[in-house]
Steps between C-alpha positions, in 0.01 A plus 500: 500500500754713318738308269804647676373350827447163333845520348651580839324205659611266223854628544509391864675183605269203542535509883418872504189439285397227740544739796302768320223251428487396866482860618223584254295192583527571874392861435201386297404207728229706667368660180157398394376609159165669505513579871605828651497678834489878501505707816175694522309268266279241670692561823819380327364144475613287210245533217439413140677756278279762335231436763419570864422133565717364785621144487353461848149567365533239225642242740217566747242456225664174389509371858125555532448276199482750218614339173739656256213543254300685763800716587548593134131584473511708819815681391467547123823701485693187602606215271607143570868599505429750780352221711794270429734780609294554814511128595874483435555807717289347775705177486818696561351745753222309676601620849485865387165460324350295783601777742338762278184289480487471881560875543227579247251267671578657841437846359151405376 
């Protein structure tokens, strides 16, 4: 962050800094590091960054009993942090991912 921006923030009244903090935290509430959704990539489904591996696919594998070790062996481009990010995303978006799982199973 540019120093002039930091200086401007520090120059705000305490109540204004608190308001800014609230707005920023609300804006970032739905941000999940390591997860992205891009129209046209994997049907726009949330996926692990730098891959084409949808969160849905990892959750499905986990629900069938696949261990994290097995997932990391099956997807060597993933690391433990990617799986942690996927599980956190699922915790916050289980209805969305469960719907995607159901739609995928119907399409098979």
